[in-house]
N, C-alpha and C positions, 0 to 999 in steps of 0.2 A: 837483926835480919841479917840471913847469910845471901852475901852475893857471888857470882863466879863470873866475873867479868874482867879475867884475865887477859882474854883476845879482843874483847869486845872495840877496846879504844884505842889499841895500836892499831886494830884494822881498820876504823874509822878514819883515823890518822893516815894512814896509809892510803884509801881511797883517796882520803880529800886531797894530797900530794897529786895523786893521779888524773883526778879530774880538773886539776888547775892547768896539768901539764896537755890534757886534750884537749881544752878549752884555748890553750895558748899556740898549739899545732894541730887542730883538728885534720886539714889535707892527709898527713903523714898519719895519722892515727885509721884515717878513710881507705887509703890508698894500700897499706902496707898489707893489711887483712884482705883485700880483694885480691892484690898481686899472690899472698900466699893461697888463696882459693885455688886460683886458676892453677898454680904449681900443682895441687894435692888433686886438683881434678884429673889430673893427667894419671892419676892410677883405675879412672874407670875403664882404661883400657885392659887390665887384669879383669873387668866382670866376665865369670864364664858367660860362655853362649850354647856352646853344643855340648857343656861337661853334665853328666847323671850325675844326679845328688843320692847319695846312697842312704838309702833311710834306714838300714839297719844303723850304721854307722852313727845318725844323725838322730834317731828318735828312740833308742833302746840306750842303757847303761852302759856305760864306758866302765869294763872290768868285770862285766856282769858274770854270776857263776855259771852259766848255759854255755857261755862263751867260752870257759876253760873246758869245763867237759865238753863242747863240741871238739875242742884241739885235741882232747883226749881219745875221742872216737875215730877222728882222723888218722889218727897216727896209729892206731890200734886195730883195727880193721879197712879192710878196704872193700868196695863194690866194684861192678861192672855193667855200665848201662848197656854196654852194647850185646851183652848175652844171657846175663842172668839178671837181668833187671827187679828192684824189691823198693820199694818208694820207701818202707817202712825203716828199711836199712840205710837210708841217704841222710850224710849228717847235716848235709845243707839243702835248701830248696831245688826242687829241681825245676827245671823249664816242662811248662804244661800250658793245655787250653784245656779248660773245662764248660762243658754245656750243662745246663741245668733244667728238664723238662718238666714242668707240670701240667697235671691234668686239671680241667676246669670240671670234671664229671667224676664218678665215685672212684675211679680208680685206671691205672694203666696198664693192669694185667688183660690186657685185651690184645686178641692177634693183629688185629686193623691197626690199633694204634703202636705195636711193637712194629708193623711194618712200615709205618711213618718216620717212626724213630731210625728205623734201621736205614732208610733212604737218607736222612739228614748225617746219620754215621757215615755211610758209602761217600756221600758228600763231601765232607769234610776229609777225609781219607786221599780223595783225589785233587787237591789241592796243592798244589805246587807253585813256585817261585822261582823266576830265573836271578841269575847273579848279574855281577856287572859284565863279566864277560858272556853273559849271554847262556851258559850253561843253566839247566834245570835243577831246583832242589826240590824232590818229590817227598813226599809223608813218609814210604816206606826208608827213605836214606835217613831221615833226621830222629824217627821214631823210636823210643826205647825198646830194647827189644830183651825176650826172653827165649834163649836158645837161638832160633832164625826168623821168630816171629815177632811183629809188633806186639808189643803188650796191649790185651785188649781194653777199649775204652770202657765196658761194662762188662764183666762176667757172665752175667745171665741174659744180655744180648747179645754175647758171643756164641755163650750153647743153641739158643734161638736160632740165631743166625743158619745153624748148620743142622737141625734137626727144627723146623717150623710145625711141625706135628706135638711139639710137646704142649703136656697142658700146663697152662703159667698157674695154675691154682692149687700145683701139688711141691713148689716150693717154698722150703722151709726159712727162717730167717735167725739169726745173724749168719747163722752157717746153713748150705746146704750140700749133701751129698750125691755128687751126681756121678755114676760110675764107678764108686772109692776113690775117689777127688774129692775131697773140700774145698769148695767154693766159697769166698767170702765178702759176703753183701752189705755188712755193714759199713754205711757211709755210701752207699752207692743207691740205698731207695730211702724215702722218706717219706714223713706223715701214713707212717703203715698201721694198719688192723690187722693183730692178728690172731689165731687160732690157736687148735687144740696143740701140746706140746708132743714134739717128737723127738725123743731123748732130751740135749740139752735146748733145743731148737723150739719154733713153734711154727706154724704153716704161716703161712705169709696170705692173708684172704684178700688185702687190696693194700692198695700203695697209691700214693698220691702226686710222688714227685721220684724220678730217676736221674742220676748224675753221668755223664759222657764225660770219662778225663783220658786225654791225651797226653801221656808223657812222654817227652823229647830228650835227645841225650844234652849232657848236660857237664860232664865229669871232663873231657878232651877239649880245649878251647877252641879247636877249629869247629869240632862239632858244635860245640854251642852257640859259636857265634851264626853258623845256618841253624840253627833250631832257632834261634830270635828272629831270623829273616823271614822264616816260614811263620813266628809267629804273627810279626807283624801284616804278613800278609792275612793271615785267617781272621785278623779283624778289621782290614782294608774290607773282604771280604764277604763279612759273615751276615750283613743285611743283603744285600743281594741275594747270597744263598740263601738264606729263609723266605724270600720274597719269590723265589724259583719257586721253592717247595712247596709255600703257601699254606702245608696242613690243610687242606680243603676238608679232607674227612672226617677231621677230629677238632675240637677245641682244649688247645693246649697253650701255654705260654711259654714261650724258649729262652732263655740270660745264659748272658757267657760272660768269660773270665779269664784272663792269661798271667803267666808270670810274670810278664811284662805290664801287666794293666796298672798296677798302683802305682810302679813308677812313671808310666806316660801320661796318666792322668794328674799325677800329682804337679808336674813340671807343667802340664796346660794350664793348673788352676792360677801359677804366678802370672800369667800375660794377661788375667784377667781383673788382675787389681791395677793395672798400668795407667790408665783412662782414670780411677779413682783420685789417684794422685790430685792430678792436675784441678779436679773438681774442688777438693782437698784445700789446693792453695788460693782458689779462689774466694772458697766460702772465708777463709781465716781470713785474707786479706779486707771482704766487705766488712766481717765484725770487727776488725782492727779499725776501720776507716770510722764506723759506725760510734766506738766505742769513745774513739778520741776527736771527733769531728764538733767543732765550736762553728758558730754563726759569728763568734768575735774573729775578725781575720789578724789578728797578733796573735791571739790563743790557741786558734785551730791548728791540729798537730795530725792532720790528714794524713800527710806527705812522710813525717816522721814515722807514722805507722804502718806504713804500708814498707816504707824502709825496714822497720823492725822484724815482717814479713819475709825478706828479701834477705835478712841477715840471718835468720834462721835457715832458710835454703842454703846459705853460704856456710853454715853448720854442715849442714847433711854432706853438702858436696865434699866439703873437708874431711871430715870423718870418715865417710863412708872411701872418700877416695884414699887416706892415709891406711886404712884397712887393708883396702885392696891391694897396695902398694906393697905392704909388708908382709903379706899372704894369708892374711886371716880367711877362711872360707866364704864364701856368699851363701847363705841359705834361706832356702824361701823365706820362712817366717821372720828375717830380717827386712822383706819387704813391709812388715808391718812398723819397721820406724821411725819412716819419715812422718810418716799420719800423727806417731805419738811426737817427734820432735817440733814438727810445725804448729801442735798443740801447746806444747808444754814452753818450746822455745820464747814463745812471744808473753810468758807473762813476766819474766824480768823487764820488756819493754813497757809494761804497762805500769810496774814500778816506779821505772825511771821516770816516764812521762808525769806521771800522778807528782813524782816529788820536785819537777822542775816547776810545773804549774803553780807550784807553791811559795815560789821566789820571786823576787821584787823586779821589775822591769828596770830599776836603778840603778842596780847593780851591772858590773859588768859580765860580760860573758865568761870570762873565767872564773869568778867568784861565782857565780852561778852554778858552773859548773863543779866547785870545790864543794858548794854545800850539798847538791843534788848527790855525788859520790860519797859522801861522806854520810848522808841520811841513810842511803839504801845499800852500805857497805855488809853490813848485817846482813841483812833480808834476801839479797840476792845470793850471797856465798854461803847461807843458811841453805837455803834453796836450793843452789848447784850440790852441795857437798852431799846431801841428803838422799838427791835423787842419783848421784852418782854412785857412791855409796851403796844405795839400795841395787844396781844394775852390777857393778864389780862384785858384790858379794853370789851374785850369780854362776860366778866363773868356778864356784865350788859345786858346783852342779853335777851329776854323774850324768847327764845328756849335754851332748857335745852341741846338739842346735840351741839348747839355752845358754849354753857359755857364748858362743859366738854371737848370739843376738845381744847379749848384757854388752861384750868386749862392742861390738858397734853402737849401741846408745849411749853407753856410759861416756864411750870416745866423744862419740857427738856432743853429746851433753855439754861437755868439756868446752869445747870449739863454740858452743853455743855461750856460754858465760865470757869465753876470752872474746867474742866478737862483738858481744852488749857492751862491755867496759872501752873497747876500743873503736871500732868503727861505726857502730850504733851512738855510742856518745859522740862521737866527731858528726855523724850527721846533724844530731840534736846542735850542737854548739854551732854547726854553720847555718842551722836552722834558727838558732837566738840571732843571729845576723840580720836575719830575714825579719824577723819580729822587729827589731833595731828601726830598718827600713819602713817596715810598715808603719810604726810608730812616727816616724816623721812625716809618711806621707799622707796620715791622718790630721795631724796635726797641722800641716801645710800643705797641701795638695799642689803638685808639682808638674806641670804639662809637658814640662821637659824630658820627664821619666820616659824610661822607654817602655812598650806595651809587655815585657817579658817582667820587668820590676812591677809595672801594673798588677799583672795577673798574678803576682806572688803575695799581691793583698786583697787577695778575693777570700773569701765576702767581706764588702765593706760595710762599715760599721764605724759608732758611734767612739771616741777616743776611751780607753779601759786605763782603770785607775791603776797605775803605775807603782805606788805605793802596797797595793793589795793585792793578795793572792786567789787563785782560780779555785775555787769549791764548786764539786761537779754537783749535779743534783742527786745522783745517787746516794752520795755520802752524804748528803739532807734525809735523805727518805732514809737512812739507816738511823740517824739521830732524831728525827722527830716522830717518825712512825713506827716503823719496825723495831726498833729498841726497847720504848718506852710501852708498847704493845707485846712484847717478848716478855717484859719482866713484872707483868703484872701477876697477879696470885694464881689468878685459875687458870691463866696460860701456862702458867709454870707446871701447876698441875696437871694439865693437860699433854704437856711435854715431856712429864716424869711416863704417862701412861703410854706415850706412843712409844719411849725408849723402851721402855719394859717388854713391850708386843713387839719391836723390834729385835732386840735381844732373845726371846724365848723362841721367837719365828726362825732367827740366823742358827742356833745352837740345834734345836731340831733337824735344819736343814744339814749342817752338817753331817749328821750320823745318814743323808739320804746321798750324801755326794758319790756318784760313782768314779772308780777309778781307774785310770788306763786310757791312751790314744788308741780308738775305735779307728782301725786304717781301713775303713769305708770313708772318715772323715777326712782322709787326705785326698779325696778327691771332689769336683763341683757336685753339686746338687744334681745335675742335669746330665751326669756321667752315666754309662751303661753299668759299673761296677755298682751303682748303688742298688737296682732291683737285684741284681745277683748276690749281693750280700743278705737282703731282704728274704727272698725266696732261702737262703742257706742257713739262717737264724730260725726261719719258717719250721721248716721240713727236716734240716739237717743237724739240729744240736743238740740230739740226742747222745750222739757220739762224739766223744773229742778224738786227740791226737793217742796214736799208739805209740806208746811210752816203751824205750830200752829202759834194762835192769840189767847194769853192766857190773861184771866181778873184776875188780881193776886192776886185782894181784895174781899170782899163780898159786890156786892150793891144791889140796890134794882129792881130788874129785871120786877118786877110788877110796877114798877113808871114808865109811858109814857115820860116821860124826860129825865129820863135815858136812857129807850130804843132806844129813838130818837138820845141822844148823842152817842150812841154805834151802832148805825145805820149808823151814819155819819163818824164813826170811819171806820167801813167796807168798806163803799163807799167808802173813801178816799185810802183804800188799793187796791180795784178794779181798781182804775182811776191811777196805778202806771202800767209803761210800762212794767214791768218787771213781771205784775199779767195776767192771764187770769178770765177775772170776771167773767165767764160762771160757773166756776167750783170752785166757794166757796161752802163751806157745814160748817154750822151753825146748832145748836141743837134748838136755841132760835128761828131761823124762821119757822123751822119742827113746833115747838112747838105751837108758835100764831097760825101758820094755823090749829092744829089740837085744839087746844083750841075754836076756831071761827066754824069750825067744829060741834064741839061739845054743842055751846051756851053757852060756860064759859065765864066770865070776866075776861080778863089776869091784869086787874087793879087792882084786889083784892087779898091781899097777901096771903089770906086762901087759897081762889081757887087757887091760884096760883102755890103755895107749896104742896098742899093736890091731885093735879092732875099729879104731877110729877113721881109717883111711877106707874101708869097706862100707864103714856103714856111711859114710858123706858121700861117697859113691851112689849110695841107694838111696839117698836122701838129700840133695846138691842143695837145697833150697836151705840148709843149714853150715853151708862150705862159709859163707862170708857172715859168719856167727862166732866162729871157734878162731881166736890166734893161737897158731899151733906150732912148736918147733917138732923135732923127732921124738924127746922123752919129754914135753914139758908144754900145758896150756896155759900161755903169759897171760890170758884174759879171755872173757867170752861173754855171750848176753843172749838175754831172753824178751818178751815183749808180753805187757798188759793192755789192756785195752780201756782206756777212760772212758767216763759217761758225765751228762750232767752239768759239763763245766760250760754253757753259752754267757754266762755274765763273766764282768772283770772279777767281780767279786769270788766266785766259784772256783776261778781259773787260778787265783792267786791261793785259796786254800789250798786247794789240789795240788800245787805246786810246791808250797812250804810241807802239805803232810808228808808226800811222796819221800822229801827230801829227809825230813825227819825219822822216816820209816827206814831208809838207808843208810841213816847216819846210826842208828840204835841197832842194826844188824852185826852180828859177830863175825861174818862175811864182810871184807872190806866191798862195799857196793855204790854204784853212783846209778842216779835214773836221769834219763836224757832224749829229748824230742826235738828236732829242729824248731819248733814252735815256742819251746822256751824260751829263746834269744827274745823275742817280743814279750814272754809272759812273765819274765825277769822285771820289766816294768810296773806291773800291779806293785809287787813287794819293795821296790826303791822310791815312788814318785813320793809317798807320805814323809818318808825318813827325808827324802831330799827337800820336801818342801818344808820341814818343820825345820832342820836344820838352817836352811838358807834364812828362812824368818826371824829365827832366834839370834844368828848373829847379825842379822842387817839389823834389829832391834837392839839389840848391844849397842850398835855403831852408833844410832840415831842417839842412843840414850848420853853415850859420851859426847856426840857433837853439841848436843844440847846444853849440856853441862858446860861445855866448853865455852858457845856461843851467846845463849842466853844469859843474861847476868840473874838468873833466877830459879833457885834448885825446884819449886814448886809448879815452875812450868815443865821441867822434868818428867814429873809424876804425871802431869794431864798429858803431856805427850804420850807417855807408856801407855796410858790407859785409853786414848785416841787411836792409839797404831791397833791394839788387842783388840777394842769394839770391832773397829771398820773391819778388821781381817777377819773377825768372826760371821761380821754381817755379812761379807761380801763371799766369802766361802759359802755361807748355808744360801744366801739367794741362787749362787750357784745351780744347785740343786732344783732348783724351781724353775730354772731357766735352761735347763737341759744341759748344761753345761758339766764336762767330765773335770776332774782332777788328773791333767795330764802335765804333759811338757810343756803344752802351749801355755794352760792356765797358770801352770806354775810360775811365770813369769810374771802375769800379772799380778800375781798376788807379792812378788817381791817390789813390784812398783808401788803397787798399794802402799807398804812401809813405808816410802818416800813421800808421797803426796797426803797421806794421813799425818805425818810430820808438819808437812808444810801448813794445812790448814789450822792444824791445832797449837803450832808452836805461837806463830803471830798473834793469833785473839788472847791466846790464856797469857803470852808475856805483856800484849796492851792492858789487860786487865792486872795484873799483879804489881803495875808500872804505873798504873792512875793514880792520880794524885786526888783524885775526887773524894768524898767522904763514905759516901753508902755503898754498900757493893751493888746495886741497882744501876747507880750511875757510873761507875767504874765498868760495867759492863756494858753498858748504851756507851759508853766511851768509844772501847775498844771495838766496838761493832761501827762507829761514827768512821773510826781511822783506818779500818781494815775490812768491813764489812764486803765493799763493793770488789778492791780488789783479788780477795780470797771470791766473788763471786766468778768474776772476769776469770780467773784461771780456771774454774772448773769448767764454765759454759765453753772457753776458747781451747780446752783442750776435749770437749765434746763433739764442736763442730769438728776438731782435728780429724776424731776419729769415727765418727757417727758416716762419715761416707761409706764407711768398711759395712755397714749394716746391709747394705743392699748388695754386697760380693757376694757371687755363687758356693764360696769355699766356707765351709766349717771354721778353717784353723785362721781365717779373717773376719768370721763373724763373731768368734770366740773374744777374738780381741776386743772388738767394740762393744759386744756385752759386757766383759771385765772391766773394761776402762769407763762406761758409764757407770757400773753399779759404785766402784772405787771413786768417780768424781761427785756421784749423787750422795752416798753414805758419807764421806769426806765432807762434802762442804755442809750436810746436814747437822755433822758434827762442828764443825768449826762455827758456823752461823747460826744453829739453835740449841743442841743439846750442852757445848761446852760454856757456853754466856750464861746458861741459866744454869747448869750444875755450877759452876762457880760462885753463885750467888748465894750457895746455901753453906758455904763452908768461910 
């Protein structure tokens, strides 16, 4: 037989010496960690209070292509939101307020409805907020402008406000020609019923929803700050404004959103979880007391269990304090970590208490501690190393939020390990002295004992067997009932059938998982932004972002061959299923028509370049699309309109296809829209998840070979990890959990727990001296079934309070941790013990 126990025996001997030392000097090992916790806890003064969390930085991939594309756009193209604003030409998100009006009748295209909406529009534009110095900030001061006028909130409403006799049934969609000026209506009206075609457009017969979009100045910092002040005032006043208008004559739903809403609502969700932490702490203490309580006053470990929970809390304070002190950013999902630490941190405590209960009361405290530490050395070290490695592999993620969560949690787990083998062990040694005191009291009650000493011996009972060990009733349950039933032939057949159904369901679910973080999930369930996104998804999902096609290098536009190659590329974009071919906008097309009308030769360089200045004066909308010097066009851009990209899968496919089309073009092209910053997560999330899982799994395999003295265990550990990950990923789809940066964290966690549950059981099986495989399986369950169950239950209790959270990011954490614990425990207690008997 092959063994790989190069580390197991030295580790056991080292822990034996440590246990003897802790037993000899418990007060030193108790007080030093407490003082260390107090010192590191000072780091909490650096906990951010007012600082905003940058959602883009934390929840989009580091070094994504879209961020490089944005830098190029910002370096080569300018905009001016004070004189010639164009939202499609902006490289970053503008400050804005958006209102969606949804009709409960057949259509909004009625004069009385437009009249009511017009009153709402005017009420918004009359809002003003005062600065700290008392000076007012009016909407007209902060609005983005086209020439000297604020950009209209809705182009059709703007036209109607100036001529209320217009027949609203004569407008065409998605473009309308009004007095030889084309009005772009796509994105401003949704839930449309279209009629006969008029050129490349169709009559707009009915519409269920319309958008009012108030763009504000963003480019100059001072203007942007004033815009944000106005937006905050808009949010504060919107409901009272809506109540005043009341919409008495029409039945409509009105929802709102601003460029600040996501950030403000996201920050508000973090406060909802603070009360839950206290509840989780209380539940873990109750569970620990119930698990360790005995009616035997000597063996009762109630107070030891309570201190074990306190020790886990010390680890949270120390780990978080150290990270804050050295400057690791605290992001909102790190608030999930204490719930996990409370659940996981007490696992080693249960193992150490279980080992203590198996020692003899006749031995000295020093020898009992040496025995406990030598017994638990491999077990708790494996648990810690695997969990910490699983978290630290998350540092390789492309998402900063994942990196910071994993750094905080991995470091805190190391403190858990350190405090368990120091201050918790010291407290257990001091409790051992209480056992001796109680044993003496029971043998010979002395009325001279102080009331405090008497209280330490509650509950009173008969004198326990000093030579015997304490066997928990749950261990007997696994040995006498659960194990024998599980190893019956019919039970094995039933377990195999259950597993086949489990793995088939899981694999099916893996193909149904949605990718990417839905931005509405950053807010709480009762947030006003949730109905806004719902309405937008229901009525405005037909058209996606308007995408820039950027010619990144200087080319000879006056060369007919070059123009043909460029036109071929544009045509390739138009043929894409996600592009509306009739809504393409490109300055070169307009310039060619302009030159032909004026009888100019577009193939002559001087004529081409000399005519640009007059062309741009006549068509100023293209001014910011051409980066031009006296004799060279450095770069330029056109626009295509995407459509049918409401789902995350479609967004990812569209993005990849457009980039592929740009790369294949003979002309150097780039595609960009500010939304691509968030779309890139859809392409990166699977790659990140697979990479992290592969690295973590490899690390687990190496650890198992080094610390578990049997290679067969490593194979079963690998099988269990793969099986649990497939199960958790598949059932995420059935529980409406997306594969995003938040769930990716949990899948990495999944590896550590899968290892813990399966490694101990499989090692106990192959190490058993029993002759039959069924007896080996029963013995493994007898020895480790209850600790595995305790571990799963304590972790579930630690995170279960998050099920009541109002925010998706906290509920998701609970859902996946629940799946990890249930499936991990099922593998450790049911599937692995049965499958081991087949080989």
